[in-house]
N, C-alpha and C positions, 0 to 999 in steps of 0.2 A: 193344598188342596182344602173343599172344605171340610168332609169328613174328617181330614187330620184334625183341623183347628178346633173342630168340634169335640173330638176325643181328646184332646191336651187338655179341655176344661172340666173333666171328669175323671176321676180316679176308676172307677166304677166301669166307665166305658174302656179306658186305657188296660185294665187288665184283662176284659173281656174279649178285647180285640188284637191284645198284644203278650198277655202276659205279665206284663210290668207295669207299677204305677208308675205314675207324671215323674216322680222323683227318679225312679230307678231309670227308666228312659232317658231323661237328660244326665245323668252319670254315665248311661253308657254310650251316648250319643258325644261327649266329650273325648273318648277314645275311637269311635267308629269315622268323625270326621275330618280327624288330620290320617287315617289309613286311606279314606275315599280318594282325598285329595292327592295323596302319593300314587294312588293307584291311575289317577289320571293326566298324571307328569311327567307320562314318562318324555326320555329322550326324544325319539321317534316320533312326536308330535309336532303336526306344522301348524296348528291353530292355538290360539292360545286357551286355557282353561276357564269356561264361562262363555267361549264364542259359538257362533251357529246359533241355529233352529234352538227354542226353549223344549223341553220334553216335558212329559208327565209329570213325574218328580223332578222338582227344579232344584232340591235342596238336599244336604246329608239328612236332613231330620225327615225328608219323605222317603227317602232311599231305606232309611233304616225302617221306619215305620212300615214299609213294603214288606220287607222280608220276614220281620217280628210276626207282622198281620199274614203271612204266608205260613209260617210255622205253627201259629197259636191257632187257624181257621180252618187249615189247608185244604182251601179251595181248588176246584178244577182252574186250568188257565183261562177258560171258558168265562167261567164266574169270575174270575179276578180280571178278566180284560173287560166285564160289564162295567164292573164296580170301579177300575182306574183309568177306564174312558180310553182303551187303548188296542192295538190288535191280539190277540191271543200269543202269538209269536212273541211279541216284546216281553209279556210276562215271563215267558218260558227263559227268555235272555237275561233279563233281571235277577232271577233265581239263582242261575247258574252264576251269575257275575259276582251278586252280593253275596251269597254264603260262604265264599275264602275270606271277603273283608270281615263279615262276621266272628268268625273264627277266631281271624287276628287280632279283634276288638275283646273278645273275651279271653283271647291268650293274655293280652295287658292285663288282665284282671284275675290273671290267676286261677281261673275257677273253671277251667276244662280238667276232665278226669285224665289220668294217667292211662295210658293205651300199652305200656310194656315196661316189666320190670326186669334190668336183671340184674339186680345184684343185693344182698340186703344192705349196704350203705343207701343205694338209690330209695331205698323203700321207706328208709328212715328219715330221710330226706320229703320224701312224699306225705308222710303221716308220722311224726317223731315223738308223738305223744299219745299215740296210740295204746289200749288197753283190751278193746275189742274189735271186733271186723265182723260187718255183719253179710252175708252173703246168699244172693239167689239168683234164679235167671228171670230173662223176660221175653215175651215171644209178642211179634206183631202179626197182623194177617198180611198176604200179599194176594195179589191177584193168581188164580189157576194158571200153571207155566200150561202152554200148550205141548211142550215134549213129554214122553211118559215117562223118562228117564229123569229129568226135570222136578216132574210131577213125584216121582219116588223120594229124592231129596231132598224136596223141600214138604213134605206131609211130616205134620206132627201128628204122631199118635196122642199126646197128650192133649190138643186141642182140637182134634179130627178135624183140621184142615190145614191149609197150605199158610207156612210162617215161613219170617227169619227172624233168629234170636240170641240173644249177647245174655254175660255172665257180668253181673254188677258187684262191685265190692262199694260199702258204705260205712260213714262211723256212727258213733251215736247221736251228733249233730245231722244225721240225715243228709249229709254231703257225699256225693259219689266220687270216689276217689280212685276206682279203677273201671275201668270198660273193657272187657274184651272185644276182637272182631268179631265183625258179624258172621255167622253163619247161618247155614239151611235148617229150618226145624226139624227135621230127621235125626239132629245128634242130640246125645244125651247129656244132661245138665253138668253131671260128674266128666265125663269124658271132656266138655267144652273148657270148664274149670282147670283140668291138669293140664290140656295141650297150651295155655296161657302161661304154664310154668312158673306162676307167680309163689304158690303155696311154698315153694323151695326156698324164697327168700322172706318169709315172715317169720320175726324175730319167735322164741319159742314160748316167751312168757305170754303172748298173746294169744287171748281165746278168739275160737272161729262159732259165730252163730250161724249156723245152717238149718235146711228144713229137713223131711223125711226123704227127699228127693234125692239126696246126696249119700244115700247109703254107700258104705264102702271108701269113705274118704279119707278114715285111719289108713286103709294100708296103704295110700298115696303118699303121707305125710312123711316128710323127711326130717322134720324140726320137732316132732311128738307136741303139737300145741294140743291146749286145751278145747276140744269140739263140743259145743254145746246143741244138742240135737234131741228133738224128741222122739221117743220112746214109740216104736212101731208096734203094732196088735201082731201078736204072736197068731199063726194060724193056728184056728179052733182052740183058740183060748184070749182071755181077757185081761184086758193091764188091771193091774193091783192099784187100788185108790191111791197108793202114793206116788206111782206112776203118771196117773192122772192128773195129779197134782202137781208133778216137775212138769209133766207138760203144758200145764196151761202157766206156767210161770216163765219157762224156755219161750214159747208162741205168744207171750205177751212181750216179753223185753225184744227177742226177733223181728216182733214186725215193723220195728227200725225200718230196715231194708224195704220192706212192701211201700211204706211211707216216702219213701226215695225213688221209686218205680212210680207211684202214683202221681208224684210232683212231676216227676219227665213226663206222666202220660198226660198231662193239664193241657199238652200241646197238642192237637189235634193230628198234628202230620203224624205222631206217635201211635194216638188210639184208633184212627181209622184204617182204614186198608190203603196197605201202601200201594202206587200206582206210577210210582216215577221210574226212572231208568236204574238199570241194576248198578251197584254199587255206590248209588248215593243214599241209600238206606243207611248206610254206614254212617257214612257226614250227617245224617240228620238226628240221629240219636244223640251223636257226638256233640253235636250242637244244642240239643235241647237237655244234654245233661249239663253241660256249661250254662247255660239260661238258667238251670234250676237253683246249679251253686250259687250263681251270681244273684238270683233272686234272695234266697236264705243269706248270704253275706249283706246284703243291705237292706231287709225286711227286719223292720224292728220287734223281735219278739218279748 
């Protein structure tokens, strides 16, 4: 397609359309292409691969471009169909088909965050050199549910709207190491973190950097990890100058996880109002987290 050919001549255009530079796109394409060929080469196939009428996306390069374009810009299917010159239903099928293939490609680069940790040994494999972990939650808006019960579950008192949320754990390099299952916006950040059960598998010497939304975390820590959390202002009193200075230092270091979250939200699928089917939101943040880690892995700093 003309649009893809033009984009591949400019790093600026590629980053704005896919979130990756030309070099990063080509590296990911090397993993995506064999997975795509394997996907279409199933045993029940009656026609040779490449046979039949040619579609709008003729090769692996255009297919990878489409799914990355979808995540980065998050267009409606009507808009995507206009851009790519196909019916809107075709864009829906492309998205559903290419997301699992993108997941496999990112998996080959070992950039997808862990979803569950069952033991301390498994945690040490995940991050063997970690000395500090940065924990925070992120929410993204969803469309208003029709049923009142679903509205109550999804309503976030913090954001004053309907959301879905996740808990993320990042390292000092801003890489997302762990991503919790996606839950409705009503759940409290601390409760969501507790349900992951990851805290009991983090070694004692690793410090946890968190914000004031995790008040009470010390009571649920089994390994007595050091907790770095800003001081909360007492009711009717002010913080001392020393406490204010400590808060400034802690917040300045702990902002690493905010940078990681903002990296994920570079993709329109994470920053816009979610409007896809229920269940795809978890897959989307999982893949966008993987794309952010992939970007960090191959971008020169």
